[in-house]
PyMOL Python script that loads the backbone (N, CA, C, O; Angstrom):
from pymol import cmd

cmd.read_pdbstr("""\
ATOM      1  N   UNK A   1      10.124  29.017  98.475  1.00  0.00           N
ATOM      2  CA  UNK A   1       9.777  30.255  98.855  1.00  0.00           C
ATOM      3  C   UNK A   1       9.524  30.570 100.299  1.00  0.00           C
ATOM      4  O   UNK A   1       8.710  29.892 100.926  1.00  0.00           O
ATOM      5  N   UNK A   2      10.173  31.559 100.863  1.00  0.00           N
ATOM      6  CA  UNK A   2       9.760  31.854 102.169  1.00  0.00           C
ATOM      7  C   UNK A   2       8.590  32.478 102.580  1.00  0.00           C
ATOM      8  O   UNK A   2       8.263  33.452 101.903  1.00  0.00           O
ATOM      9  N   UNK A   3       7.845  32.165 103.547  1.00  0.00           N
ATOM     10  CA  UNK A   3       6.702  32.735 103.741  1.00  0.00           C
ATOM     11  C   UNK A   3       6.608  33.624 105.326  1.00  0.00           C
ATOM     12  O   UNK A   3       7.467  33.453 106.191  1.00  0.00           O
ATOM     13  N   UNK A   4       5.637  34.402 105.478  1.00  0.00           N
ATOM     14  CA  UNK A   4       5.599  35.059 106.619  1.00  0.00           C
ATOM     15  C   UNK A   4       5.726  34.067 107.731  1.00  0.00           C
ATOM     16  O   UNK A   4       6.573  34.289 108.596  1.00  0.00           O
ATOM     17  N   UNK A   5       5.015  33.051 107.801  1.00  0.00           N
ATOM     18  CA  UNK A   5       4.948  32.092 108.870  1.00  0.00           C
ATOM     19  C   UNK A   5       6.394  31.505 109.122  1.00  0.00           C
ATOM     20  O   UNK A   5       6.850  31.249 110.237  1.00  0.00           O
ATOM     21  N   UNK A   6       6.993  31.344 108.013  1.00  0.00           N
ATOM     22  CA  UNK A   6       8.446  30.663 108.230  1.00  0.00           C
ATOM     23  C   UNK A   6       9.310  31.727 109.118  1.00  0.00           C
ATOM     24  O   UNK A   6      10.065  31.313 109.998  1.00  0.00           O
ATOM     25  N   UNK A   7       9.167  33.050 108.855  1.00  0.00           N
ATOM     26  CA  UNK A   7       9.768  34.075 109.185  1.00  0.00           C
ATOM     27  C   UNK A   7       9.454  34.182 110.625  1.00  0.00           C
ATOM     28  O   UNK A   7      10.351  34.149 111.468  1.00  0.00           O
ATOM     29  N   UNK A   8       8.146  34.314 110.945  1.00  0.00           N
ATOM     30  CA  UNK A   8       7.509  34.089 112.467  1.00  0.00           C
ATOM     31  C   UNK A   8       8.222  32.932 113.171  1.00  0.00           C
ATOM     32  O   UNK A   8       8.745  33.136 114.266  1.00  0.00           O
ATOM     33  N   UNK A   9       8.268  31.683 112.572  1.00  0.00           N
ATOM     34  CA  UNK A   9       8.682  30.699 113.378  1.00  0.00           C
ATOM     35  C   UNK A   9      10.154  30.853 113.589  1.00  0.00           C
ATOM     36  O   UNK A   9      10.618  30.422 114.645  1.00  0.00           O
ATOM     37  N   UNK A  10      10.935  31.408 112.727  1.00  0.00           N
ATOM     38  CA  UNK A  10      12.250  31.642 112.993  1.00  0.00           C
ATOM     39  C   UNK A  10      12.545  32.509 114.109  1.00  0.00           C
ATOM     40  O   UNK A  10      13.440  32.256 114.915  1.00  0.00           O
ATOM     41  N   UNK A  11      11.761  33.585 114.170  1.00  0.00           N
ATOM     42  CA  UNK A  11      11.845  34.566 115.249  1.00  0.00           C
ATOM     43  C   UNK A  11      11.457  33.955 116.549  1.00  0.00           C
ATOM     44  O   UNK A  11      12.152  34.195 117.537  1.00  0.00           O
ATOM     45  N   UNK A  12      10.399  33.179 116.641  1.00  0.00           N
ATOM     46  CA  UNK A  12       9.812  32.550 117.856  1.00  0.00           C
ATOM     47  C   UNK A  12      10.840  31.521 118.305  1.00  0.00           C
ATOM     48  O   UNK A  12      10.899  31.314 119.517  1.00  0.00           O
ATOM     49  N   UNK A  13      11.575  30.916 117.582  1.00  0.00           N
ATOM     50  CA  UNK A  13      12.461  29.893 117.913  1.00  0.00           C
ATOM     51  C   UNK A  13      13.482  30.286 118.633  1.00  0.00           C
ATOM     52  O   UNK A  13      13.828  29.628 119.614  1.00  0.00           O
ATOM     53  N   UNK A  14      14.148  31.459 118.245  1.00  0.00           N
ATOM     54  CA  UNK A  14      15.384  32.027 118.705  1.00  0.00           C
ATOM     55  C   UNK A  14      15.283  33.118 119.700  1.00  0.00           C
ATOM     56  O   UNK A  14      16.245  33.488 120.373  1.00  0.00           O
ATOM     57  N   UNK A  15      13.989  33.669 119.781  1.00  0.00           N
ATOM     58  CA  UNK A  15      13.807  35.012 120.691  1.00  0.00           C
ATOM     59  C   UNK A  15      12.451  34.663 121.490  1.00  0.00           C
ATOM     60  O   UNK A  15      11.369  34.436 120.948  1.00  0.00           O
ATOM     61  N   UNK A  16      12.681  34.661 122.751  1.00  0.00           N
ATOM     62  CA  UNK A  16      11.488  34.613 123.753  1.00  0.00           C
ATOM     63  C   UNK A  16      10.394  35.769 123.222  1.00  0.00           C
ATOM     64  O   UNK A  16      10.793  36.933 123.213  1.00  0.00           O
ATOM     65  N   UNK A  17       9.266  35.533 122.859  1.00  0.00           N
ATOM     66  CA  UNK A  17       8.395  36.575 122.507  1.00  0.00           C
ATOM     67  C   UNK A  17       6.928  36.136 123.018  1.00  0.00           C
ATOM     68  O   UNK A  17       6.409  35.020 123.026  1.00  0.00           O
ATOM     69  N   UNK A  18       6.419  37.425 123.455  1.00  0.00           N
ATOM     70  CA  UNK A  18       5.066  37.227 123.777  1.00  0.00           C
ATOM     71  C   UNK A  18       4.066  37.444 122.723  1.00  0.00           C
ATOM     72  O   UNK A  18       2.931  36.984 122.843  1.00  0.00           O
ATOM     73  N   UNK A  19       4.421  38.103 121.727  1.00  0.00           N
ATOM     74  CA  UNK A  19       3.441  38.363 120.468  1.00  0.00           C
ATOM     75  C   UNK A  19       4.496  38.423 119.267  1.00  0.00           C
ATOM     76  O   UNK A  19       5.564  39.034 119.296  1.00  0.00           O
ATOM     77  N   UNK A  20       4.000  37.691 118.234  1.00  0.00           N
ATOM     78  CA  UNK A  20       4.947  38.103 116.828  1.00  0.00           C
ATOM     79  C   UNK A  20       3.740  37.853 115.816  1.00  0.00           C
ATOM     80  O   UNK A  20       2.937  36.921 115.834  1.00  0.00           O
ATOM     81  N   UNK A  21       3.826  39.050 114.825  1.00  0.00           N
ATOM     82  CA  UNK A  21       2.974  39.053 113.746  1.00  0.00           C
ATOM     83  C   UNK A  21       3.881  39.396 112.663  1.00  0.00           C
ATOM     84  O   UNK A  21       4.602  40.379 112.836  1.00  0.00           O
ATOM     85  N   UNK A  22       3.979  38.631 111.378  1.00  0.00           N
ATOM     86  CA  UNK A  22       4.579  38.938 110.345  1.00  0.00           C
ATOM     87  C   UNK A  22       3.886  38.869 109.087  1.00  0.00           C
ATOM     88  O   UNK A  22       3.134  37.924 108.847  1.00  0.00           O
ATOM     89  N   UNK A  23       4.084  39.800 108.267  1.00  0.00           N
ATOM     90  CA  UNK A  23       3.176  39.918 107.129  1.00  0.00           C
ATOM     91  C   UNK A  23       4.108  40.039 105.826  1.00  0.00           C
ATOM     92  O   UNK A  23       5.210  40.568 105.971  1.00  0.00           O
ATOM     93  N   UNK A  24       3.758  39.620 104.686  1.00  0.00           N
ATOM     94  CA  UNK A  24       4.459  39.575 103.482  1.00  0.00           C
ATOM     95  C   UNK A  24       4.119  38.417 102.617  1.00  0.00           C
ATOM     96  O   UNK A  24       4.031  37.268 103.051  1.00  0.00           O
ATOM     97  N   UNK A  25       3.919  38.780 101.297  1.00  0.00           N
ATOM     98  CA  UNK A  25       3.547  37.714 100.459  1.00  0.00           C
ATOM     99  C   UNK A  25       4.529  37.542  99.144  1.00  0.00           C
ATOM    100  O   UNK A  25       4.214  36.746  98.260  1.00  0.00           O
ATOM    101  N   UNK A  26       5.586  38.232  99.068  1.00  0.00           N
ATOM    102  CA  UNK A  26       6.397  37.955  97.926  1.00  0.00           C
ATOM    103  C   UNK A  26       7.567  37.189  98.153  1.00  0.00           C
ATOM    104  O   UNK A  26       8.369  36.955  97.249  1.00  0.00           O
ATOM    105  N   UNK A  27       7.730  36.711  99.537  1.00  0.00           N
ATOM    106  CA  UNK A  27       9.100  35.830  99.854  1.00  0.00           C
ATOM    107  C   UNK A  27      10.172  36.382 100.029  1.00  0.00           C
ATOM    108  O   UNK A  27      11.131  35.626 100.186  1.00  0.00           O
ATOM    109  N   UNK A  28      10.408  37.767 100.066  1.00  0.00           N
ATOM    110  CA  UNK A  28      11.693  38.453 100.242  1.00  0.00           C
ATOM    111  C   UNK A  28      11.433  39.660 101.177  1.00  0.00           C
ATOM    112  O   UNK A  28      12.352  40.085 101.877  1.00  0.00           O
ATOM    113  N   UNK A  29      10.280  40.185 101.204  1.00  0.00           N
ATOM    114  CA  UNK A  29       9.971  41.589 102.014  1.00  0.00           C
ATOM    115  C   UNK A  29       9.050  41.332 102.940  1.00  0.00           C
ATOM    116  O   UNK A  29       8.089  40.640 102.603  1.00  0.00           O
ATOM    117  N   UNK A  30       9.126  41.749 104.077  1.00  0.00           N
ATOM    118  CA  UNK A  30       8.520  41.496 105.334  1.00  0.00           C
ATOM    119  C   UNK A  30       8.225  42.465 106.241  1.00  0.00           C
ATOM    120  O   UNK A  30       9.105  43.310 106.409  1.00  0.00           O
ATOM    121  N   UNK A  31       7.227  42.571 106.867  1.00  0.00           N
ATOM    122  CA  UNK A  31       7.074  43.566 107.997  1.00  0.00           C
ATOM    123  C   UNK A  31       6.571  42.832 109.208  1.00  0.00           C
ATOM    124  O   UNK A  31       5.694  41.986 109.033  1.00  0.00           O
ATOM    125  N   UNK A  32       7.027  43.061 110.417  1.00  0.00           N
ATOM    126  CA  UNK A  32       6.830  42.338 111.581  1.00  0.00           C
ATOM    127  C   UNK A  32       6.461  43.420 112.914  1.00  0.00           C
ATOM    128  O   UNK A  32       6.842  44.583 113.042  1.00  0.00           O
ATOM    129  N   UNK A  33       5.694  42.707 113.731  1.00  0.00           N
ATOM    130  CA  UNK A  33       5.354  43.409 115.065  1.00  0.00           C
ATOM    131  C   UNK A  33       5.904  42.334 116.037  1.00  0.00           C
ATOM    132  O   UNK A  33       5.470  41.184 116.090  1.00  0.00           O
ATOM    133  N   UNK A  34       6.920  42.839 116.811  1.00  0.00           N
ATOM    134  CA  UNK A  34       7.502  41.777 117.752  1.00  0.00           C
ATOM    135  C   UNK A  34       7.505  42.303 119.213  1.00  0.00           C
ATOM    136  O   UNK A  34       8.140  43.316 119.504  1.00  0.00           O
ATOM    137  N   UNK A  35       6.732  41.548 120.200  1.00  0.00           N
ATOM    138  CA  UNK A  35       6.744  41.888 121.487  1.00  0.00           C
ATOM    139  C   UNK A  35       7.621  40.968 122.252  1.00  0.00           C
ATOM    140  O   UNK A  35       7.406  39.760 122.154  1.00  0.00           O
ATOM    141  N   UNK A  36       8.668  41.437 123.064  1.00  0.00           N
ATOM    142  CA  UNK A  36       9.359  40.616 123.697  1.00  0.00           C
ATOM    143  C   UNK A  36      10.066  41.255 124.950  1.00  0.00           C
ATOM    144  O   UNK A  36      10.619  42.353 124.874  1.00  0.00           O
ATOM    145  N   UNK A  37      10.019  40.480 126.162  1.00  0.00           N
ATOM    146  CA  UNK A  37      10.694  41.157 127.462  1.00  0.00           C
ATOM    147  C   UNK A  37      12.082  41.351 127.257  1.00  0.00           C
ATOM    148  O   UNK A  37      12.690  42.070 128.050  1.00  0.00           O
ATOM    149  N   UNK A  38      12.826  40.676 126.064  1.00  0.00           N
ATOM    150  CA  UNK A  38      14.192  40.843 125.893  1.00  0.00           C
ATOM    151  C   UNK A  38      14.499  42.224 125.462  1.00  0.00           C
ATOM    152  O   UNK A  38      15.659  42.636 125.499  1.00  0.00           O
ATOM    153  N   UNK A  39      13.541  42.941 125.064  1.00  0.00           N
ATOM    154  CA  UNK A  39      13.758  44.408 124.579  1.00  0.00           C
ATOM    155  C   UNK A  39      13.769  45.336 125.715  1.00  0.00           C
ATOM    156  O   UNK A  39      14.012  46.513 125.449  1.00  0.00           O
ATOM    157  N   UNK A  40      13.552  45.019 126.913  1.00  0.00           N
ATOM    158  CA  UNK A  40      13.595  45.753 128.134  1.00  0.00           C
ATOM    159  C   UNK A  40      14.800  46.399 128.415  1.00  0.00           C
ATOM    160  O   UNK A  40      15.765  45.713 128.751  1.00  0.00           O
ATOM    161  N   UNK A  41      14.912  47.827 128.314  1.00  0.00           N
ATOM    162  CA  UNK A  41      16.159  48.610 128.697  1.00  0.00           C
ATOM    163  C   UNK A  41      17.177  48.682 127.380  1.00  0.00           C
ATOM    164  O   UNK A  41      18.302  49.180 127.406  1.00  0.00           O
ATOM    165  N   UNK A  42      16.593  48.130 126.325  1.00  0.00           N
ATOM    166  CA  UNK A  42      17.437  48.447 125.044  1.00  0.00           C
ATOM    167  C   UNK A  42      16.681  49.331 124.295  1.00  0.00           C
ATOM    168  O   UNK A  42      15.463  49.495 124.353  1.00  0.00           O
ATOM    169  N   UNK A  43      17.614  49.976 123.479  1.00  0.00           N
ATOM    170  CA  UNK A  43      17.255  51.059 122.361  1.00  0.00           C
ATOM    171  C   UNK A  43      16.751  50.502 121.271  1.00  0.00           C
ATOM    172  O   UNK A  43      16.966  49.298 121.130  1.00  0.00           O
ATOM    173  N   UNK A  44      16.139  51.058 120.463  1.00  0.00           N
ATOM    174  CA  UNK A  44      15.495  50.462 119.069  1.00  0.00           C
ATOM    175  C   UNK A  44      16.532  49.787 118.323  1.00  0.00           C
ATOM    176  O   UNK A  44      16.190  48.767 117.726  1.00  0.00           O
ATOM    177  N   UNK A  45      17.716  50.158 118.245  1.00  0.00           N
ATOM    178  CA  UNK A  45      18.630  49.487 117.407  1.00  0.00           C
ATOM    179  C   UNK A  45      19.172  48.234 117.947  1.00  0.00           C
ATOM    180  O   UNK A  45      19.511  47.250 117.290  1.00  0.00           O
ATOM    181  N   UNK A  46      19.217  48.390 119.266  1.00  0.00           N
ATOM    182  CA  UNK A  46      19.591  47.089 119.858  1.00  0.00           C
ATOM    183  C   UNK A  46      18.502  45.928 119.969  1.00  0.00           C
ATOM    184  O   UNK A  46      18.754  44.733 120.124  1.00  0.00           O
ATOM    185  N   UNK A  47      17.240  46.517 119.859  1.00  0.00           N
ATOM    186  CA  UNK A  47      16.090  45.708 119.864  1.00  0.00           C
ATOM    187  C   UNK A  47      15.954  44.853 118.402  1.00  0.00           C
ATOM    188  O   UNK A  47      15.547  43.699 118.268  1.00  0.00           O
ATOM    189  N   UNK A  48      16.393  45.727 117.419  1.00  0.00           N
ATOM    190  CA  UNK A  48      16.254  45.325 115.953  1.00  0.00           C
ATOM    191  C   UNK A  48      17.485  44.179 115.821  1.00  0.00           C
ATOM    192  O   UNK A  48      17.365  43.141 115.171  1.00  0.00           O
ATOM    193  N   UNK A  49      18.635  44.559 116.533  1.00  0.00           N
ATOM    194  CA  UNK A  49      19.864  43.584 116.474  1.00  0.00           C
ATOM    195  C   UNK A  49      19.529  42.154 117.047  1.00  0.00           C
ATOM    196  O   UNK A  49      20.059  41.128 116.622  1.00  0.00           O
ATOM    197  N   UNK A  50      18.626  42.194 118.020  1.00  0.00           N
ATOM    198  CA  UNK A  50      18.174  40.744 118.651  1.00  0.00           C
ATOM    199  C   UNK A  50      17.349  40.197 117.702  1.00  0.00           C
ATOM    200  O   UNK A  50      17.435  38.973 117.604  1.00  0.00           O
ATOM    201  N   UNK A  51      16.474  40.823 116.881  1.00  0.00           N
ATOM    202  CA  UNK A  51      15.644  40.067 116.071  1.00  0.00           C
ATOM    203  C   UNK A  51      16.517  39.652 114.760  1.00  0.00           C
ATOM    204  O   UNK A  51      16.316  38.576 114.197  1.00  0.00           O
ATOM    205  N   UNK A  52      17.464  40.544 114.330  1.00  0.00           N
ATOM    206  CA  UNK A  52      18.379  40.127 113.173  1.00  0.00           C
ATOM    207  C   UNK A  52      19.282  38.804 113.703  1.00  0.00           C
ATOM    208  O   UNK A  52      19.538  37.817 113.013  1.00  0.00           O
ATOM    209  N   UNK A  53      19.657  39.006 114.954  1.00  0.00           N
ATOM    210  CA  UNK A  53      20.317  37.728 115.429  1.00  0.00           C
ATOM    211  C   UNK A  53      19.462  36.409 115.412  1.00  0.00           C
ATOM    212  O   UNK A  53      19.928  35.308 115.118  1.00  0.00           O
ATOM    213  N   UNK A  54      18.133  36.653 115.769  1.00  0.00           N
ATOM    214  CA  UNK A  54      17.420  35.454 115.649  1.00  0.00           C
ATOM    215  C   UNK A  54      17.170  34.928 114.388  1.00  0.00           C
ATOM    216  O   UNK A  54      16.899  33.730 114.308  1.00  0.00           O
ATOM    217  N   UNK A  55      17.222  35.724 113.237  1.00  0.00           N
ATOM    218  CA  UNK A  55      17.000  35.203 111.909  1.00  0.00           C
ATOM    219  C   UNK A  55      18.485  34.782 111.428  1.00  0.00           C
ATOM    220  O   UNK A  55      18.499  33.996 110.481  1.00  0.00           O
ATOM    221  N   UNK A  56      19.527  35.121 111.855  1.00  0.00           N
ATOM    222  CA  UNK A  56      20.965  34.771 111.409  1.00  0.00           C
ATOM    223  C   UNK A  56      21.112  35.132 110.022  1.00  0.00           C
ATOM    224  O   UNK A  56      20.808  36.229 109.554  1.00  0.00           O
ATOM    225  N   UNK A  57      21.647  34.047 109.317  1.00  0.00           N
ATOM    226  CA  UNK A  57      22.034  34.166 107.861  1.00  0.00           C
ATOM    227  C   UNK A  57      20.963  34.288 106.904  1.00  0.00           C
ATOM    228  O   UNK A  57      21.170  34.560 105.721  1.00  0.00           O
ATOM    229  N   UNK A  58      19.663  34.065 107.467  1.00  0.00           N
ATOM    230  CA  UNK A  58      18.591  34.331 106.567  1.00  0.00           C
ATOM    231  C   UNK A  58      18.294  35.616 106.200  1.00  0.00           C
ATOM    232  O   UNK A  58      17.651  35.894 105.188  1.00  0.00           O
ATOM    233  N   UNK A  59      18.823  36.570 107.134  1.00  0.00           N
ATOM    234  CA  UNK A  59      18.790  37.988 106.751  1.00  0.00           C
ATOM    235  C   UNK A  59      19.757  38.489 105.572  1.00  0.00           C
ATOM    236  O   UNK A  59      19.562  39.532 104.947  1.00  0.00           O
ATOM    237  N   UNK A  60      20.763  37.661 105.363  1.00  0.00           N
ATOM    238  CA  UNK A  60      21.808  37.757 104.184  1.00  0.00           C
ATOM    239  C   UNK A  60      21.240  37.058 103.009  1.00  0.00           C
ATOM    240  O   UNK A  60      21.385  37.628 101.927  1.00  0.00           O
ATOM    241  N   UNK A  61      20.654  35.990 103.031  1.00  0.00           N
ATOM    242  CA  UNK A  61      20.354  35.181 102.038  1.00  0.00           C
ATOM    243  C   UNK A  61      18.858  35.006 101.643  1.00  0.00           C
ATOM    244  O   UNK A  61      18.659  34.942 100.430  1.00  0.00           O
ATOM    245  N   UNK A  62      17.907  34.929 102.356  1.00  0.00           N
ATOM    246  CA  UNK A  62      16.508  34.641 101.929  1.00  0.00           C
ATOM    247  C   UNK A  62      15.833  36.081 102.151  1.00  0.00           C
ATOM    248  O   UNK A  62      15.121  36.542 101.258  1.00  0.00           O
ATOM    249  N   UNK A  63      16.043  36.750 103.269  1.00  0.00           N
ATOM    250  CA  UNK A  63      15.235  37.997 103.554  1.00  0.00           C
ATOM    251  C   UNK A  63      15.894  39.379 102.949  1.00  0.00           C
ATOM    252  O   UNK A  63      16.879  39.936 103.432  1.00  0.00           O
ATOM    253  N   UNK A  64      15.253  39.762 101.950  1.00  0.00           N
ATOM    254  CA  UNK A  64      15.856  40.930 101.352  1.00  0.00           C
ATOM    255  C   UNK A  64      15.474  42.247 102.155  1.00  0.00           C
ATOM    256  O   UNK A  64      16.316  43.144 102.193  1.00  0.00           O
ATOM    257  N   UNK A  65      14.351  42.403 102.749  1.00  0.00           N
ATOM    258  CA  UNK A  65      13.857  43.503 103.626  1.00  0.00           C
ATOM    259  C   UNK A  65      13.033  42.993 104.783  1.00  0.00           C
ATOM    260  O   UNK A  65      12.275  42.044 104.579  1.00  0.00           O
ATOM    261  N   UNK A  66      13.108  43.495 105.881  1.00  0.00           N
ATOM    262  CA  UNK A  66      12.299  43.208 107.031  1.00  0.00           C
ATOM    263  C   UNK A  66      12.185  44.706 107.725  1.00  0.00           C
ATOM    264  O   UNK A  66      13.181  45.311 108.118  1.00  0.00           O
ATOM    265  N   UNK A  67      10.953  45.178 107.814  1.00  0.00           N
ATOM    266  CA  UNK A  67      10.648  46.501 108.441  1.00  0.00           C
ATOM    267  C   UNK A  67       9.999  45.956 109.848  1.00  0.00           C
ATOM    268  O   UNK A  67       9.134  45.085 109.755  1.00  0.00           O
ATOM    269  N   UNK A  68      10.342  46.382 111.011  1.00  0.00           N
ATOM    270  CA  UNK A  68       9.690  45.801 112.066  1.00  0.00           C
ATOM    271  C   UNK A  68       9.391  47.003 113.220  1.00  0.00           C
ATOM    272  O   UNK A  68      10.046  48.038 113.346  1.00  0.00           O
ATOM    273  N   UNK A  69       8.344  46.632 113.944  1.00  0.00           N
ATOM    274  CA  UNK A  69       8.095  47.489 115.251  1.00  0.00           C
ATOM    275  C   UNK A  69       8.330  46.460 116.386  1.00  0.00           C
ATOM    276  O   UNK A  69       7.737  45.387 116.500  1.00  0.00           O
ATOM    277  N   UNK A  70       9.277  46.947 117.198  1.00  0.00           N
ATOM    278  CA  UNK A  70       9.574  46.150 118.419  1.00  0.00           C
ATOM    279  C   UNK A  70       9.092  46.806 119.587  1.00  0.00           C
ATOM    280  O   UNK A  70       9.278  48.013 119.746  1.00  0.00           O
ATOM    281  N   UNK A  71       8.384  45.983 120.558  1.00  0.00           N
ATOM    282  CA  UNK A  71       7.897  46.562 121.826  1.00  0.00           C
ATOM    283  C   UNK A  71       8.159  45.682 122.910  1.00  0.00           C
ATOM    284  O   UNK A  71       8.394  44.488 122.725  1.00  0.00           O
ATOM    285  N   UNK A  72       8.126  46.287 124.185  1.00  0.00           N
ATOM    286  CA  UNK A  72       8.408  45.418 125.254  1.00  0.00           C
ATOM    287  C   UNK A  72       7.010  45.117 125.704  1.00  0.00           C
ATOM    288  O   UNK A  72       6.154  45.852 125.210  1.00  0.00           O
ATOM    289  N   UNK A  73       6.563  44.123 126.597  1.00  0.00           N
ATOM    290  CA  UNK A  73       5.204  43.829 126.968  1.00  0.00           C
ATOM    291  C   UNK A  73       4.479  44.846 127.493  1.00  0.00           C
ATOM    292  O   UNK A  73       3.269  44.891 127.272  1.00  0.00           O
ATOM    293  N   UNK A  74       5.163  45.896 128.334  1.00  0.00           N
ATOM    294  CA  UNK A  74       4.541  47.045 128.927  1.00  0.00           C
ATOM    295  C   UNK A  74       4.009  48.078 127.871  1.00  0.00           C
ATOM    296  O   UNK A  74       2.951  48.701 127.968  1.00  0.00           O
ATOM    297  N   UNK A  75       4.907  48.156 126.860  1.00  0.00           N
ATOM    298  CA  UNK A  75       4.650  49.114 125.593  1.00  0.00           C
ATOM    299  C   UNK A  75       3.500  48.530 124.946  1.00  0.00           C
ATOM    300  O   UNK A  75       2.584  49.300 124.657  1.00  0.00           O
ATOM    301  N   UNK A  76       3.391  47.370 124.681  1.00  0.00           N
ATOM    302  CA  UNK A  76       2.437  46.579 123.873  1.00  0.00           C
ATOM    303  C   UNK A  76       0.846  46.784 124.723  1.00  0.00           C
ATOM    304  O   UNK A  76      -0.242  47.008 124.192  1.00  0.00           O
ATOM    305  N   UNK A  77       1.124  46.636 126.055  1.00  0.00           N
ATOM    306  CA  UNK A  77      -0.162  46.693 126.863  1.00  0.00           C
ATOM    307  C   UNK A  77      -0.570  48.052 126.889  1.00  0.00           C
ATOM    308  O   UNK A  77      -1.769  48.300 127.018  1.00  0.00           O
ATOM    309  N   UNK A  78       0.367  49.081 126.771  1.00  0.00           N
ATOM    310  CA  UNK A  78      -0.250  50.390 126.840  1.00  0.00           C
ATOM    311  C   UNK A  78      -0.204  51.347 125.493  1.00  0.00           C
ATOM    312  O   UNK A  78      -0.147  52.574 125.412  1.00  0.00           O
ATOM    313  N   UNK A  79      -0.249  50.327 124.463  1.00  0.00           N
ATOM    314  CA  UNK A  79      -0.454  51.120 123.201  1.00  0.00           C
ATOM    315  C   UNK A  79      -1.766  51.617 122.867  1.00  0.00           C
ATOM    316  O   UNK A  79      -2.753  50.916 123.088  1.00  0.00           O
ATOM    317  N   UNK A  80      -1.865  52.791 122.343  1.00  0.00           N
ATOM    318  CA  UNK A  80      -3.043  53.449 122.185  1.00  0.00           C
ATOM    319  C   UNK A  80      -3.728  53.158 120.773  1.00  0.00           C
ATOM    320  O   UNK A  80      -4.803  53.686 120.487  1.00  0.00           O
TER     321      UNK A  80
END
""", "prot")
cmd.dss("prot")
cmd.show_as("cartoon", "prot")
cmd.util.cbc("prot")
cmd.orient("prot")
C-alpha cells in the first residue's frame, strides 16, 4: 500500500523542493503542500502539472486523488 511518505519521496526525487508535506492514510487519497522555486512564474495549473509529472504513472495507477497547495518560496515565507 502506498503511504504519504512514499508520495513525498516521489515528489522530492523528481522536483526540487524547499518543503513538502503529504498527508493521507488510505493508500489512495492524499493532500500535499509543496514549496518549490520551480513554480516561479507559473500559474496554478502549470504548477500542478509539474507535480503530476514528478509522480508519473503513479497518478494513473496508484494514486486516485491528490489535492495540493503549491507555493513558491516567497509565497511560503509570506503566508499568513
